[in-house]
C-alpha atoms as one frame of an Amber mdcrd trajectory, in Angstrom:
protein
 -46.782  33.805 131.429 -48.598  35.538 128.624 -45.829  38.125 128.434 -43.214
  35.363 128.174 -45.113  33.724 125.335 -45.264  37.034 123.477 -41.535  37.504
 124.017 -40.811  34.060 122.557 -42.961  34.775 119.521 -41.182  38.082 119.011
 -37.803  36.311 119.132 -39.074  33.709 116.663 -39.579  36.300 113.914 -37.059
  38.942 114.966 -33.929  36.843 114.400 -34.864  35.730 110.847 -35.841  39.315
 110.031 -32.417  40.566 111.140 -30.717  37.906 109.029 -32.864  38.871 106.047
 -32.096  42.598 106.465 -28.360  42.008 106.908 -28.290  39.707 103.877 -30.079
  42.341 101.826 -27.636  45.035 102.933 -24.692  42.777 102.092 -26.041  42.064
  98.608 -26.729  45.764  98.069 -23.283  46.783  99.300 -21.482  44.193  97.198
 -23.559  45.263  94.197 -22.458  48.864  94.705 -18.865  47.710  95.033 -18.667
  45.584  91.888 -20.821  47.779  89.644 -18.663  49.702  87.126 -18.012  53.267
  88.310 -17.288  54.742  84.842 -14.730  57.063  86.438 -12.011  56.765  83.796
 -11.296  55.394  80.360 -13.689  55.611  77.437 -16.960  54.957  79.292 -17.272
  58.161  81.334 -20.841  58.587  80.063 -21.928  55.771  82.358 -21.731  57.989
  85.453 -23.930  60.805  84.171 -27.434  59.499  84.845 -26.655  59.000  88.534
 -25.125  62.481  88.873 -28.478  64.209  88.275 -29.876  63.145  91.652 -27.444
  65.441  93.481 -28.828  68.398  91.492 -32.487  67.406  91.100 -33.826  69.831
  93.703 -31.969  72.866  92.364 -34.759  73.564  89.882 -33.649  74.128  86.291
 -35.258  76.356  83.699 -34.088  74.086  80.892 -33.724  70.316  80.979 -31.830
  68.647  78.141 -32.631  64.990  77.458 -30.955  62.541  75.108 -27.726  61.184
  73.714 -24.347  62.714  72.835 -26.103  65.363  70.753 -27.052  67.039  74.015
 -24.380  66.058  76.538 -21.514  66.979  74.198 -23.285  69.847  72.461 -24.659
  72.182  75.153 -22.796  73.965  77.944 -24.951  74.892  80.978 -22.111  77.116
  82.198 -22.278  79.130  78.971 -26.082  79.290  79.075 -25.952  80.797  82.561
 -23.078  83.178  81.825 -24.697  84.544  78.674 -28.401  84.453  79.599 -28.655
  83.669  83.318 -30.623  80.479  82.619 -30.180  77.465  84.866 -30.067  74.089
  83.132 -29.083  70.444  83.398 -28.395  67.714  80.850 -29.844  64.261  81.578
 -27.841  62.566  78.888 -26.304  59.155  78.319 -24.586  57.273  75.526 -26.974
  56.169  72.765 -29.958  57.052  74.923 -32.969  55.451  73.251 -36.264  57.288
  72.921 -38.062  55.182  75.535 -35.151  55.701  77.923 -35.435  59.453  77.338
 -39.134  59.247  78.193 -38.600  57.448  81.499 -35.659  59.654  82.499 -37.788
  62.719  81.802 -40.802  61.313  83.629 -38.616  60.579  86.635 -37.091  64.075
  86.540 -40.494  65.750  86.399 -41.405  64.169  89.722 -38.819  66.510  91.271
 -38.601  69.561  89.014 -40.665  71.339  86.368 -38.500  73.177  83.827 -39.839
  75.827  81.508 -38.411  74.035  78.484 -37.265  70.525  77.613 -34.741  70.182
  74.807 -34.864  66.639  73.407 -32.374  65.037  71.027 -34.291  63.136  68.365
 -31.258  61.351  66.947 -32.286  58.037  68.527 -35.516  57.906  66.521 -33.463
  55.865  64.077 -33.339  52.965  66.560 -36.485  50.875  66.626 -35.093  48.334
  69.102 -32.425  48.167  71.821 -28.961  48.093  70.290 -26.383  47.113  72.863
 -26.336  45.905  76.472 -23.330  48.102  77.320 -25.230  51.234  76.284 -28.318
  50.044  78.148 -26.227  49.631  81.274 -24.672  53.104  80.994 -28.174  54.578
  81.047 -30.111  52.267  83.330 -27.618  51.211  86.006 -27.432  54.786  87.282
 -31.192  55.142  87.748 -32.493  54.743  91.268 -35.051  52.029  91.833 -38.459
  53.403  90.883 -41.410  52.630  88.703 -39.671  54.582  85.935 -36.562  52.406
  86.161 -38.569  49.175  86.116 -40.493  50.252  83.032 -37.344  51.580  81.327
 -35.547  48.281  81.933 -38.444  46.236  80.584 -38.603  48.387  77.458 -34.842
  48.092  76.909 -34.066  44.438  77.604 -32.242  42.574  74.867 -32.575  38.855
  74.250 -30.844  36.858  76.952 -30.600  39.706  79.465 -31.787  39.296  83.039
 -34.197  41.951  84.241 -33.364  41.194  87.873 -29.683  41.976  87.263 -30.579
  45.626  86.645 -31.928  45.844  90.195 -29.346  43.509  91.793 -26.031  44.459
  90.122 -24.187  41.669  91.919 -25.878  39.177  89.588 -24.327  40.852  86.531
 -20.990  42.107  87.794 -19.938  39.474  90.355 -16.885  38.590  88.239 -15.510
  42.085  88.847 -14.759  41.128  92.441 -11.368  40.014  91.123 -10.816  43.251
  89.165 -11.604  45.887  91.772  -9.562  49.083  91.884  -9.275  52.048  94.225
 -11.990  53.772  92.184 -14.490  51.100  93.197 -13.972  51.899  96.875 -13.798
  55.646  96.340 -17.116  55.786  94.492 -18.894  53.093  96.471 -21.822  55.293
  97.528 -21.874  57.993  94.851 -20.525  58.168  91.324 -17.824  60.552  90.126
 -18.896  64.066  89.116 -17.180  64.272  85.736 -19.501  66.699  83.984 -20.703
  70.282  84.286 -24.425  69.906  84.955 -24.357  66.995  82.528 -22.017  68.495
  79.914 -19.082  66.198  79.082 -16.186  68.367  77.967 -13.960  67.632  74.976
 -11.282  70.096  73.876  -9.494  68.229  71.083  -9.549  69.895  67.680  -9.641
  67.383  64.852 -10.804  69.209  61.707 -13.212  67.880  59.122 -11.318  66.589
  56.079 -13.663  64.292  54.174 -17.274  63.124  54.159 -18.066  59.444  53.624
 -20.931  58.580  51.321 -24.259  58.203  53.105 -25.617  54.636  53.092 -28.740
  54.096  51.003 -31.850  54.663  53.103 -33.781  51.410  52.817 -36.823  52.545
  54.804 -37.687  56.203  55.363 -40.052  55.400  58.231 -39.045  55.564  61.867
 -39.938  52.536  63.950 -43.280  52.320  65.744 -41.722  52.075  69.211 -39.553
  55.229  69.160 -42.382  57.256  67.614 -44.764  56.029  70.309 -42.393  57.182
  73.036 -41.725  60.482  71.311 -45.469  61.107  71.412 -45.525  60.152  75.092
 -42.867  62.815  75.698 -44.928  65.370  73.770 -48.005  64.508  75.839 -46.079
  64.601  79.109 -44.666  68.063  78.384 -48.065  69.343  77.279 -49.643  68.012
  80.487 -47.004  69.816  82.581 -47.143  73.051  80.582 -43.541  72.674  79.421
 -42.300  73.913  76.058 -40.786  71.012  74.112 -38.022  71.612  71.577 -36.881
  68.728  69.390 -33.319  69.144  68.189 -31.064  67.464  65.669 -27.529  68.420
  66.604 -25.006  69.956  64.225 -22.753  67.379  62.595 -21.515  66.363  59.178
 -21.830  62.623  59.718 -23.626  60.253  60.177 -26.237  61.189  57.606 -29.552
  62.721  58.614 -31.814  62.042  55.652 -34.153  64.564  54.061 -37.009  62.112
  54.483 -36.439  62.036  58.254 -36.187  65.799  58.376 -39.441  66.245  56.448
 -41.238  63.745  58.697 -40.131  65.624  61.815 -41.177  68.983  60.415 -44.660
  67.604  59.726 -44.819  65.834  63.076 -43.777  68.942  65.022 -46.345  71.055
  63.182 -49.100  68.522  63.911 -48.158  68.279  67.592 -47.604  71.996  68.127
 -43.978  71.627  69.235 -40.725  73.043  67.869 -38.255  71.135  65.715 -34.806
  72.609  65.073 -32.397  70.967  62.671 -29.102  72.521  63.728 -27.337  70.855
  60.799 -28.900  73.594  58.656 -28.006  76.402  61.070 -24.273  76.023  61.620
 -23.492  79.227  59.690 -25.838  81.177  61.974 -24.038  79.700  64.976 -20.588
  80.407  63.602 -19.554  76.749  63.703 -16.168  76.200  62.050 -15.581  72.553
  61.191 -11.823  73.151  61.219 -11.775  74.098  64.914 -15.102  73.221  66.581
 -15.114  69.414  66.388 -13.016  66.827  68.186 -13.512  64.001  65.680 -13.679
  65.403  62.170 -17.275  66.628  62.160 -19.246  63.972  64.058 -19.352  65.734
  67.439 -18.697  69.247  68.714 -15.842  70.077  71.039 -16.181  72.659  73.825
 -15.650  75.578  71.434 -18.436  74.383  69.149 -20.705  73.549  72.100 -20.337
  77.077  73.455 -21.335  78.540  70.075 -24.342  76.220  69.781 -25.375  77.075
  73.351 -25.187  80.833  72.728 -27.374  80.406  69.657 -29.947  78.293  71.524
 -29.883  80.692  74.465 -30.796  83.572  72.167 -33.600  81.453  70.676 -35.021
  80.600  74.116 -34.646  84.153  75.403 -36.417  85.722  72.430 -39.395  83.451
  73.059 -39.566  84.119  76.790 -38.694  80.556  77.751 -35.857  81.547  80.078
 -35.244  84.403  82.495 -32.043  85.946  83.797 -31.153  84.633  87.258 -27.631
  86.044  87.453 -28.749  88.387  90.250 -30.076  85.465  92.277 -27.369  84.921
  94.935 -27.935  81.158  95.218 -27.871  80.527  91.463 -24.974  82.935  90.946
 -22.862  81.219  93.612 -23.656  77.771  92.263 -22.672  78.663  88.713 -19.630
  80.613  89.820 -18.275  77.472  91.486 -19.246  75.354  88.505 -17.687  77.864
  86.108 -14.380  77.891  87.964 -14.140  74.101  87.742 -15.181  74.247  84.083
 -12.473  76.771  83.201  -9.800  74.856  85.089 -10.546  71.677  83.178 -10.823
  73.539  79.890  -7.385  75.066  80.419  -5.851  71.805  81.624  -7.230  69.822
  78.717  -6.258  72.489  76.171  -2.701  72.635  77.473  -2.505  68.856  77.531
  -4.200  68.496  74.111  -6.755  66.107  75.607
């Protein structure tokens, strides 16, 4: 009798639990289905944050963090070919400084690079700028404390925090717009980069430079500076060399006041700041051939030059070591390099 009573009690909670689990799985699966896959068009950057998880346990000597001034400016294939250094770019479109902090903190739970190269371009943004950019960074993060805190720091007025954890709440209307890509990339996003590098091969030369807007306030906002300091502290705690970089470009303007502030800040914090805008001659950058949009971003030819220059800088300071004789690393980068060269050739021939 007692056994029967226990069996009834077990049935009383087991059935609702099954319903709850199945409902949760359905909501999760539908969320995966309707969430944008960023597999084509002009929003390819949205797939990059998720791609890192497949490579997290490889162990990288250099981890690049930030916006387009890392993911369109550095070539991990070139860094390995020239110096034998393994690397990955955790980049995303308009990645804000607090997003960089949480992406780095999450990455350091799995790997400890020798050097972190951080784009400081987003210091100019004191507050979140655009939900679409937020989504391209945050949707790809796996649920974790880092994601929760990154979402809370990034929310714009009117946004739902819960929708970042339950995509179905935000993207349910896409159920009527689904394509084959949504089914194909249901469980994992497309691998469109080369260890985080997004390739561009177009050559659109620099022709003119618009006047820089008047700088109304030379001070960076309190929030991005706070998170920059958190990144400095995190790298110091982990024994990682931190290199702050401003990528080479002709526009938009990077003001002398900002440059001077960063030089002082880096000196005070004991980290390195490199303004590549002042070093393009050393790199051999040619603004007639090495940009895909008239001097705002580098194409693959400019990125390879910038990477060779940075590789020499890191090598001279003992921050990287040559792993080309390591059979595992060599095989991995040989496969990556073959895919890289195929796309480079295809895009060049197609003028993409």
